[in-house]
C-alpha positions as CSV (number, residue, x, y, z in Angstrom):
1,M,68.4,108.1,126.0
2,E,69.2,104.8,124.4
3,P,68.6,105.9,120.8
4,A,71.2,108.7,121.3
5,V,73.7,106.2,122.7
6,N,73.1,103.9,119.7
7,L,73.6,106.9,117.4
8,R,77.0,107.5,118.9
9,R,77.8,103.9,118.2
10,T,76.8,104.2,114.5
11,L,78.0,107.7,113.6
12,W,81.3,107.6,115.4
13,P,82.7,104.4,113.7
14,A,81.6,105.7,110.3
15,T,83.3,109.1,110.7
16,L,86.4,107.6,112.1
17,S,86.7,104.9,109.5
18,A,86.2,107.5,106.8
19,L,89.3,109.2,108.0
20,V,91.5,106.3,109.0
21,C,90.7,103.7,106.4
22,A,90.2,105.5,103.2
23,L,93.7,106.3,102.5
24,C,95.1,105.7,99.0
25,S,94.4,104.4,95.6
26,L,96.9,101.8,96.6
27,P,97.1,99.9,99.9
28,A,99.6,100.7,102.6
29,T,103.1,99.3,102.2
30,A,105.4,102.0,103.3
31,G,105.6,103.4,106.8
32,G,102.1,104.2,107.8
33,L,99.8,104.7,104.8
34,M,102.1,106.2,102.2
35,L,103.6,104.5,99.2
36,Y,107.1,104.7,97.7
37,E,105.8,103.0,94.6
38,A,104.7,105.4,91.9
39,G,105.3,103.6,88.6
40,T,109.0,104.3,88.4
41,A,112.4,102.5,88.7
42,D,112.2,102.9,92.5
43,V,109.8,99.9,92.6
44,G,112.6,97.6,91.4
45,L,115.0,99.1,94.0
46,A,112.4,98.8,96.9
47,S,113.1,102.5,97.3
48,A,116.8,102.1,98.0
49,G,118.6,105.4,97.0
50,Y,115.2,107.1,96.8
51,G,116.5,110.6,97.2
52,A,120.0,110.2,95.8
53,R,119.6,108.3,92.6
54,A,118.6,111.3,90.4
55,Q,118.7,109.2,87.2
56,D,115.4,110.3,85.6
57,A,112.6,112.8,85.9
58,S,111.0,111.0,88.8
59,T,113.5,112.9,91.0
60,V,110.8,115.6,91.0
61,L,109.0,113.4,93.5
62,T,111.8,111.8,95.4
63,N,114.2,114.8,95.7
64,P,113.7,117.9,93.6
65,A,117.4,118.9,94.0
66,G,118.3,115.9,91.8
67,M,116.9,117.7,88.7
68,V,120.3,119.5,88.3
69,K,121.9,116.2,87.2
70,L,119.5,115.8,84.3
71,D,120.6,117.2,80.9
72,G,118.2,118.9,78.5
73,S,114.6,118.0,78.9
74,Q,113.3,114.7,80.1
75,F,109.8,113.1,80.5
76,L,108.9,110.0,82.4
77,A,105.5,108.3,82.4
78,G,104.7,105.2,84.4
79,A,101.8,102.8,84.8
80,Q,101.4,100.6,87.8
81,A,99.2,97.6,88.7
82,L,98.8,96.3,92.2
83,Y,97.2,93.2,93.6
84,G,96.6,93.0,97.3
85,D,95.7,89.8,99.2
86,A,94.4,90.3,102.7
87,H,91.9,88.0,104.5
88,L,90.6,88.3,108.0
89,S,90.3,85.1,110.0
90,F,88.0,85.3,113.0
91,T,89.1,83.7,116.3
92,T,85.8,84.0,118.3
93,T,82.3,85.0,117.2
94,A,80.5,85.2,120.5
95,N,79.3,88.8,120.0
96,T,80.0,89.2,116.3
97,A,77.4,90.4,113.9
98,S,76.1,87.7,111.5
99,G,77.9,87.4,108.1
100,G,81.1,86.2,106.5
101,D,84.7,87.2,106.8
102,G,84.5,90.0,104.2
103,G,86.6,88.2,101.5
104,N,89.6,90.1,100.1
105,P,89.0,93.8,100.5
106,I,91.9,95.0,98.4
107,G,92.2,93.1,95.1
108,W,93.4,95.0,92.0
109,A,94.2,98.7,92.0
110,P,95.7,100.8,89.1
111,G,98.2,103.6,89.4
112,A,100.1,106.1,87.2
113,S,102.5,109.0,87.3
114,A,104.2,111.5,85.0
115,F,107.2,113.8,85.5
116,Y,108.9,116.4,83.3
117,T,112.2,118.3,83.9
118,H,113.9,121.0,81.9
119,Q,117.5,122.3,82.3
120,I,117.4,126.1,82.0
121,S,121.2,126.4,82.6
122,P,123.9,124.1,84.0
123,D,123.0,125.4,87.5
124,L,119.2,125.8,87.2
125,S,116.4,123.3,86.4
126,I,112.6,123.3,86.7
127,G,110.1,120.5,86.6
128,I,106.6,119.3,87.3
129,G,105.2,116.0,88.5
130,L,101.8,114.3,88.9
131,A,101.6,111.3,91.2
132,G,99.4,109.6,93.8
133,T,101.4,108.1,96.7
134,F,98.9,108.5,99.6
135,G,95.7,106.6,100.2
136,L,93.8,103.4,100.3
137,S,90.8,101.7,98.6
138,E,88.9,98.8,100.1
139,K,85.6,97.0,99.6
140,Y,84.4,94.2,101.8
141,D,81.9,91.6,100.7
142,D,78.2,92.6,101.2
143,G,76.8,91.6,104.6
144,W,80.1,90.8,106.2
145,A,80.4,90.5,110.0
146,G,82.3,93.8,110.4
147,R,80.0,95.9,108.3
148,Y,79.2,98.2,111.3
149,Y,82.8,99.2,111.2
150,I,83.4,99.5,107.5
151,K,81.8,98.4,104.2
152,E,83.9,100.2,101.7
153,A,86.2,103.3,101.7
154,T,88.3,105.2,99.2
155,L,90.6,108.1,99.5
156,I,92.9,109.2,96.7
157,G,95.6,111.8,97.3
158,I,97.0,113.1,94.0
159,S,99.9,115.5,94.1
160,V,100.8,118.2,91.5
161,L,104.4,119.1,92.0
162,P,105.8,122.3,90.3
163,S,109.5,122.2,91.2
164,I,112.8,124.1,90.9
165,A,116.4,123.2,91.6
166,Y,119.6,125.2,91.9
167,R,123.3,124.1,91.9
168,V,124.9,126.2,94.7
169,N,128.4,124.9,93.8
170,D,130.1,121.8,92.3
171,K,129.0,119.7,95.3
172,L,125.8,121.1,96.8
173,S,122.4,121.4,95.1
174,L,119.1,122.5,96.6
175,G,115.5,121.9,95.4
176,L,111.9,123.0,96.2
177,S,108.5,121.6,95.2
178,L,105.1,122.9,95.9
179,N,102.9,119.9,96.9
180,A,99.3,120.7,95.8
181,M,97.4,117.6,96.8
182,Y,93.8,116.9,95.7
183,G,92.1,114.6,98.1
184,M,88.9,112.6,97.2
185,L,87.1,110.8,100.1
186,E,84.2,108.4,100.1
187,D,83.2,106.0,102.9
188,K,80.3,103.7,103.5
189,V,79.4,102.0,106.8
190,A,76.3,99.9,107.7
191,V,74.0,101.2,110.4
192,N,72.4,98.8,112.9
193,N,68.6,99.5,112.8
194,L,67.9,97.6,116.1
195,N,64.8,96.1,114.5
196,P,65.3,92.5,113.3
197,T,62.6,93.0,110.7
198,L,64.5,95.8,109.0
199,A,67.6,95.5,106.9
200,D,70.7,97.5,107.8
201,G,70.7,101.2,107.1
202,Q,73.8,103.0,105.7
203,L,75.8,106.1,106.4
204,K,77.8,107.6,103.5
205,V,80.3,110.5,103.6
206,S,81.9,111.9,100.5
207,D,84.0,115.1,99.8
208,N,86.8,116.5,97.6
209,V,89.3,119.1,98.9
210,W,92.7,120.6,98.1
211,G,95.7,120.6,100.5
212,L,99.0,122.4,100.3
213,G,102.5,121.5,101.4
214,V,106.2,121.8,100.4
215,N,108.9,119.3,99.6
216,L,112.5,120.4,100.2
217,G,115.6,118.6,98.8
218,M,119.4,118.6,99.2
219,L,121.9,116.7,97.1
220,Y,125.6,116.6,98.1
221,E,128.1,115.1,95.7
222,F,131.3,114.0,97.5
223,S,132.7,112.9,94.1
224,Q,131.5,112.0,90.6
225,D,130.7,108.5,92.0
226,T,129.2,109.1,95.4
227,R,126.4,111.4,96.5
228,V,123.9,111.7,99.4
229,G,120.4,113.2,99.3
230,V,118.1,114.4,102.0
231,A,114.4,115.1,101.2
232,Y,111.8,116.6,103.5
233,T,108.1,116.7,102.9
234,S,105.9,118.9,105.0
235,E,102.6,118.0,106.5
236,V,99.5,118.4,104.3
237,K,96.1,119.1,105.8
238,L,93.1,117.7,103.9
239,G,90.1,119.4,105.5
240,F,87.3,117.1,104.6
241,K,83.9,118.3,105.7
242,P,81.4,115.9,104.2
243,N,77.7,115.7,104.9
244,A,76.3,112.7,106.8
245,D,74.1,111.0,104.2
246,F,71.9,108.4,106.0
247,S,69.7,106.0,104.0
248,G,67.6,103.0,104.9
249,I,67.2,104.2,108.5
250,G,64.4,102.8,110.5
251,P,61.6,105.1,111.9
252,A,62.9,105.1,115.5
253,L,66.5,106.1,114.7
254,S,65.4,108.4,111.9
255,T,63.3,110.4,114.4
256,V,66.3,110.8,116.6
257,L,68.6,111.8,113.7
258,N,66.1,114.5,112.6
259,A,65.4,115.7,116.1
260,R,69.1,116.2,116.8
261,G,69.7,117.8,113.4
262,L,72.2,115.1,112.4
263,S,70.6,113.8,109.2
264,G,72.6,115.5,106.5
265,A,74.8,117.3,109.1
266,R,78.3,118.3,108.2
267,V,81.1,116.1,109.8
268,N,84.6,117.6,110.3
269,L,87.1,115.0,109.2
270,D,90.4,116.9,109.1
271,M,93.2,114.6,108.0
272,Y,96.9,115.3,108.1
273,V,99.3,113.6,105.6
274,P,102.4,113.4,107.8
275,Q,105.7,115.1,107.4
276,T,108.6,112.8,106.4
277,V,112.4,112.8,106.2
278,M,114.4,110.5,103.9
279,A,118.2,110.3,103.7
280,S,119.7,108.3,100.8
281,L,123.0,107.2,99.4
282,Y,124.3,106.4,95.9
283,T,127.8,105.2,95.3
284,Q,129.3,103.8,92.1
285,M,131.6,100.9,93.2
286,S,132.9,99.9,89.8
287,P,132.0,100.4,86.1
288,H,129.3,97.7,86.5
289,W,128.1,97.9,90.1
290,A,126.5,100.7,92.3
291,V,125.2,100.4,95.8
292,L,122.1,102.4,97.0
293,A,120.7,102.8,100.6
294,G,118.1,104.8,102.4
295,A,116.7,105.6,105.9
296,G,113.6,107.5,106.7
297,W,111.0,108.6,109.3
298,Q,107.3,109.4,109.0
299,Q,105.3,111.2,111.7
300,W,102.2,109.1,111.9
301,S,101.7,109.9,115.6
302,R,100.5,113.3,114.3
303,F,97.9,111.7,112.0
304,G,96.5,109.7,114.9
305,K,95.0,112.7,116.8
306,V,91.6,113.3,115.1
307,D,88.7,115.6,116.0
308,V,85.3,114.5,114.7
309,S,82.3,116.7,115.2
310,V,78.8,117.1,113.7
311,E,77.8,120.7,113.1
312,S,74.1,121.0,114.0
313,S,71.8,122.8,116.5
314,N,72.5,120.0,118.9
315,P,76.1,118.9,118.0
316,L,77.6,115.6,118.8
317,S,81.4,116.0,119.3
318,L,83.9,113.2,119.9
319,T,87.7,113.2,120.0
320,T,89.9,110.1,119.7
321,D,93.5,109.0,119.4
322,T,94.0,106.2,116.9
323,G,97.2,105.3,118.6
324,F,99.3,105.4,115.5
325,K,103.1,105.5,115.9
326,D,105.9,107.2,114.0
327,T,107.5,104.8,111.6
328,W,111.1,104.1,110.5
329,H,112.3,102.9,107.2
330,G,115.5,101.2,105.9
331,A,116.5,100.1,102.4
332,L,119.5,98.6,100.6
333,G,119.8,98.0,96.9
334,A,122.2,97.6,94.0
335,Q,122.4,98.4,90.3
336,Y,124.2,96.3,87.7
337,R,125.1,98.0,84.4
338,Q,125.6,95.3,81.8
339,D,126.6,97.9,79.1
340,A,125.7,101.4,78.0
341,N,122.1,100.3,77.3
342,W,121.1,97.8,80.0
343,L,120.7,98.5,83.7
344,Y,119.3,96.0,86.3
345,N,117.9,97.1,89.7
346,F,117.6,95.1,93.0
347,G,116.4,96.1,96.4
348,V,115.1,95.1,99.8
349,A,113.4,97.4,102.5
350,Y,111.7,97.2,105.8
351,D,109.2,99.6,107.4
352,S,108.2,99.5,111.1
353,A,104.7,99.1,112.4
354,Y,102.4,102.2,112.7
355,Q,99.8,100.5,114.8
356,D,100.0,98.0,117.7
357,S,98.9,94.5,117.1
358,G,95.5,94.0,118.8
359,R,94.6,97.7,118.3
360,M,94.3,97.3,114.5
361,T,91.2,98.3,112.6
362,P,89.6,96.3,109.7
363,S,90.1,99.5,107.7
364,L,93.9,98.9,107.6
365,P,94.8,95.3,106.9
366,G,98.6,95.8,107.1
367,N,101.4,97.0,109.3
368,A,105.2,96.5,109.4
369,A,106.3,95.2,106.0
370,W,109.3,93.7,104.2
371,R,109.6,94.7,100.5
372,L,111.6,92.9,97.8
373,G,112.0,94.4,94.3
374,A,113.8,93.9,91.0
375,G,113.7,95.6,87.6
376,L,115.5,96.4,84.4
377,E,115.9,99.4,82.1
378,R,116.7,99.9,78.4
379,Q,118.6,103.3,78.5
380,V,119.5,105.5,75.6
381,P,121.6,108.8,75.6
382,S,118.7,110.5,73.8
383,G,115.4,109.4,72.5
384,L,113.0,106.9,74.1
385,G,114.0,104.3,76.7
386,W,111.9,102.0,78.8
387,G,111.8,100.1,82.0
388,A,109.9,97.5,84.0
389,A,109.9,96.4,87.6
390,A,108.2,94.2,90.1
391,E,107.9,94.2,93.9
392,V,106.3,92.2,96.7
393,A,105.5,93.6,100.1
394,L,104.9,91.1,102.9
395,S,103.3,91.7,106.3
396,S,103.2,89.0,109.1
397,N,100.0,88.1,111.0
398,Q,98.3,91.2,112.5
399,N,95.8,90.7,115.3
400,I,92.6,92.7,115.6
401,N,90.5,92.9,118.7
402,K,87.5,95.3,118.4
403,V,85.1,95.0,121.4
404,S,81.6,96.4,121.4
405,S,80.2,97.4,124.8
406,L,76.7,96.4,123.7
407,P,75.4,93.2,122.2
408,V,74.5,93.5,118.5
409,A,70.8,92.9,119.3
410,A,71.0,96.0,121.6
411,G,72.5,98.3,118.9
412,G,76.2,97.4,119.3
413,R,78.5,97.0,116.4
414,G,79.7,93.5,117.5
415,D,83.1,92.2,118.3
416,I,85.9,91.6,115.8
417,D,88.4,89.1,117.2
418,G,90.8,87.6,114.8
419,S,93.8,88.4,112.6
420,F,94.9,89.3,109.1
421,R,97.2,86.5,108.1
422,N,100.2,87.1,105.9
423,T,99.0,90.1,103.9
424,Q,100.7,90.4,100.6
425,L,100.9,93.2,98.0
426,Y,102.3,92.7,94.5
427,F,103.4,95.6,92.2
428,L,104.0,95.5,88.5
429,V,105.4,98.6,86.8
430,A,106.2,99.7,83.2
431,Y,107.5,103.2,82.3
432,L,108.8,105.2,79.4
433,N,111.7,107.6,79.7
434,W,112.1,110.2,76.9
435,K,115.2,112.4,76.7
436,F,115.2,115.3,74.3
């Protein structure tokens, strides 16, 4: 029976980490694993006024109701570069697999977005957007001490957002977007072969799926200078069902995998991008200054309940709760208009923790975060304008304590006892805004 026990200890961490760690082309900075950063001016504002600003075509993403405030046709395209700095420092290594600390698993990551809006009439606008704001990509150094938990993982969630907005009256506007999300998943984890003369094996899972949700928006204008926006995004299910691709497995474990029908078996990895609510404020205080604010909620406790099963003649089924918590968000920002052509953005935001310190996983080297942003825009009434922004997201020390019930020599994954110290993420953004 011991080989079957060891199989549970190798297959389970791989399938769970494939779901929990491979979560966006950019690392987590917002509540949970979603990003507010999408190559737009919101980076310079640290998301303040996210759903009330409605100053360019990116409102397709942040609040589709804001499209009614955009004249004619507008197109915005943004490019984004991110550098993440996260290092795991081990506290004890009594029952830790041999190897290093894994280096910096994040490093550089690119991003991009594009949005288009068209005013059909003063009361009706349509638009479409393309953006990736959900996911994570990580790669640890070869042979690191936590390789039986994760080697590398990537999930990219790209949303296509056909949208419509209608002005109900001079104060209230409503918007609707269809969120068609294409998810791409790949995860690799080392397998303990139990034989010191053999190198590690590997389990790889990979799949691409579509998920569907809706985004709803409301914009209420108290006056020409003050407005509030409320945006709701529904849950999106990404029903990944990759095959378990084992390689480099020793003869003993290979025999067990084949006998149980698990080699190449399909693994259910349903993932739920959580529903969110964001309330935002924009108010023009003077001809030069505007104040922006925002508060939000994301339902990460829903994401944390995951069923993992292997479909075979002798199935292995496991259920776990990752222990994720719902998160809360707050942001405050300002805009300074120098003249008709130049606008400067500033913002600060905080997102609460989605996992308890000590229960963290090496798949997710981040938690609660402060974010500081600044940017500038060259605006024109018609024609081509541009903007640039920068932001830093800072997380304090986050403890991790993963305990293996078996020694590494007996097939265990080993303990990981330590902390990620002062994880930092840096965003650089440039975008073009064409009004025609």
